C-alpha positions as CSV (number, residue, x, y, z in Angstrom):
1,M,5.5,-12.6,1.0
2,L,2.7,-10.5,2.4
3,E,0.6,-8.1,0.3
4,L,-1.3,-5.4,2.3
5,A,-4.5,-3.9,0.9
6,C,-4.5,-6.4,-2.0
7,G,-7.6,-5.0,-3.7
8,S,-9.0,-6.5,-6.8
9,G,-5.9,-8.4,-7.8
10,A,-4.3,-6.4,-10.6
11,F,-1.1,-5.9,-8.5
12,T,-1.4,-9.3,-6.8
13,R,-1.3,-11.0,-10.2
14,E,2.3,-9.6,-10.7
15,V,3.4,-10.1,-7.1
16,V,2.5,-13.8,-7.0
17,R,4.9,-14.4,-9.9
18,H,7.8,-13.5,-7.5
19,A,6.7,-15.4,-4.4
20,R,6.9,-19.0,-3.2
21,T,3.8,-18.2,-1.1
22,L,1.7,-15.1,-0.8
23,T,-0.6,-13.9,2.0
24,C,-3.0,-11.2,0.9
25,V,-4.9,-8.9,3.4
26,D,-7.7,-6.6,2.6
27,G,-10.6,-5.1,4.5
28,S,-13.2,-5.5,1.8
29,P,-14.8,-8.9,1.3
30,E,-15.8,-7.9,-2.3
31,M,-12.2,-7.0,-3.1
32,L,-11.0,-10.4,-1.7
33,K,-13.5,-12.2,-3.8
34,R,-12.5,-10.3,-7.0
35,N,-8.8,-10.9,-6.1
36,R,-9.4,-14.7,-5.8
37,Q,-11.1,-14.7,-9.2
38,T,-8.5,-12.6,-10.9
39,V,-5.4,-14.4,-9.5
40,A,-6.8,-17.9,-9.2
41,D,-3.6,-19.2,-7.6
42,P,-3.7,-21.9,-4.8
43,Q,-0.5,-20.6,-3.3
44,V,-2.3,-17.4,-2.2
45,E,-3.8,-17.2,1.3
46,Y,-6.4,-14.5,1.9
47,I,-7.2,-12.7,5.1
48,G,-10.1,-10.3,5.6
49,A,-9.1,-7.6,8.1
50,D,-9.0,-3.9,8.8
51,L,-5.3,-3.0,8.3
52,F,-5.5,-0.4,11.1
53,R,-6.5,-3.1,13.6
54,W,-4.9,-6.3,12.2
55,Q,-1.8,-8.0,13.7
56,P,0.2,-10.4,11.6
57,P,0.3,-14.1,12.8
58,R,3.9,-14.4,11.7
59,T,6.6,-12.3,10.0
60,Y,7.6,-12.2,6.3
61,D,10.7,-11.5,4.3
62,D,8.9,-9.0,2.1
63,V,5.8,-6.8,2.6
64,V,4.3,-5.2,-0.6
65,F,1.5,-2.8,-1.2
66,G,0.4,-1.2,-4.4
67,F,-1.6,2.0,-4.6
68,W,-2.4,1.9,-0.8
69,L,0.0,4.3,0.9
70,S,-1.6,7.3,-0.7
71,H,-4.9,6.3,1.0
72,V,-3.4,6.1,4.5
73,P,-4.5,9.3,6.3
74,P,-1.5,11.3,7.5
75,A,-2.6,10.9,11.1
76,R,-2.3,7.1,10.7
77,F,1.0,7.1,8.7
78,E,3.3,6.2,11.6
79,R,0.9,3.5,13.0
80,F,0.7,2.0,9.5
81,W,4.5,1.8,9.3
82,D,4.5,0.3,12.8
83,L,2.3,-2.5,11.3
84,V,4.6,-2.9,8.4
85,A,7.6,-3.3,10.8
86,S,5.7,-5.9,12.8
87,C,5.1,-7.9,9.6
88,L,8.8,-8.0,8.7
89,G,11.3,-10.6,9.8
90,P,15.0,-9.7,10.4
91,G,16.4,-8.0,7.3
92,G,13.0,-7.8,5.7
93,R,11.9,-5.1,3.3
94,A,8.8,-3.2,2.3
95,V,8.2,-2.6,-1.4
96,F,5.5,-0.3,-2.7
97,V,4.2,1.4,-5.8
98,D,1.8,4.4,-5.6
99,E,0.8,7.6,-7.3
100,N,3.1,10.5,-6.5
101,E,2.6,14.3,-6.5
102,R,2.6,14.3,-10.3
103,G,-0.6,12.1,-10.2
104,A,-2.4,15.0,-8.4
105,A,-2.9,16.7,-11.8
106,H,-5.3,13.9,-12.7
107,E,-7.4,14.1,-9.5
108,A,-9.8,16.8,-8.2
109,D,-8.5,17.9,-4.8
110,H,-11.3,18.2,-2.3
111,S,-9.1,18.4,0.8
112,D,-10.8,19.7,3.9
113,G,-8.9,20.1,7.1
114,D,-6.2,17.6,8.0
115,L,-7.4,14.8,5.7
116,P,-6.3,15.2,2.0
117,T,-9.0,13.8,-0.2
118,A,-9.8,13.5,-3.9
119,R,-13.0,12.7,-5.8
120,R,-12.9,9.3,-7.5
121,R,-15.4,8.6,-10.3
122,L,-16.2,4.9,-11.0
123,S,-16.9,3.5,-14.4
124,D,-20.6,3.3,-13.5
125,G,-20.7,7.0,-12.9
126,R,-20.8,7.0,-9.1
127,T,-18.4,9.3,-7.3
128,F,-16.7,9.0,-3.9
129,E,-14.5,11.2,-1.8
130,I,-11.4,9.2,-0.9
131,A,-8.4,9.8,1.4
132,K,-5.6,10.6,-1.0
133,V,-2.0,11.8,-0.2
134,F,0.1,12.6,-3.3
135,W,3.6,12.1,-1.9
136,N,6.8,13.8,-3.1
137,E,9.5,11.2,-3.3
138,R,12.1,13.1,-1.2
139,E,9.4,14.2,1.4
140,L,8.3,10.5,1.8
141,E,11.9,9.4,2.3
142,R,12.4,12.1,5.0
143,R,9.1,11.2,6.7
144,L,10.1,7.5,6.8
145,A,13.6,8.3,8.0
146,A,12.1,10.3,10.9
147,I,10.3,7.1,12.1
148,G,13.1,4.7,11.7
149,W,13.2,3.6,8.1
150,D,15.9,3.6,5.4
151,A,13.9,4.3,2.3
152,R,14.5,4.9,-1.4
153,V,11.6,6.3,-3.4
154,Q,12.0,7.0,-7.1
155,P,9.8,8.2,-9.9
156,L,8.1,5.4,-11.9
157,G,6.5,6.5,-15.2
158,D,4.7,9.8,-15.4
159,T,2.6,9.8,-12.2
160,C,3.9,7.0,-9.9
161,C,6.7,6.1,-7.6
162,L,8.4,2.9,-6.5
163,G,9.7,2.6,-3.0
164,T,11.7,0.2,-0.9
165,A,12.2,0.5,2.8
166,R,14.0,-1.3,5.6
167,R,14.0,-0.6,9.3
168,H,17.2,1.2,10.4
169,G,19.9,-1.3,11.3
170,S,18.2,-4.3,9.6
């Protein structure tokens, strides 16, 4: 199994319970360090890489990502899904969890131009502008279908969605 944008490990801790082996990729050395500490599982392999430039060394049955798709800028959406496709073996699937459009009520929208953004405040008080796309489940399914994916995206809780996707014909 492959986890893209593994972050601090909160999602990885759950994913690893369902994997014989798990490869985690993230562009932040600090997040990889935190993930290693949080998960502390020898069956997890870590790769530090920019997801918009990285190419997988092999294919996987499942590719998962938690709370990452909403940070993919719209201009890079198709390229990101091309990466996901290159990571999947025959019949493989992508599984993801993210905030949906209902989550937008909890964020301050600071979009300017073609890049939707939100202001994120950390526990130490610092604030950052982040790329943030709050997807509508049906719109996301249509967008994925247009680029060759069979996807089902459904609400999860009050502000999230759960999606599964396979390449057409796989």
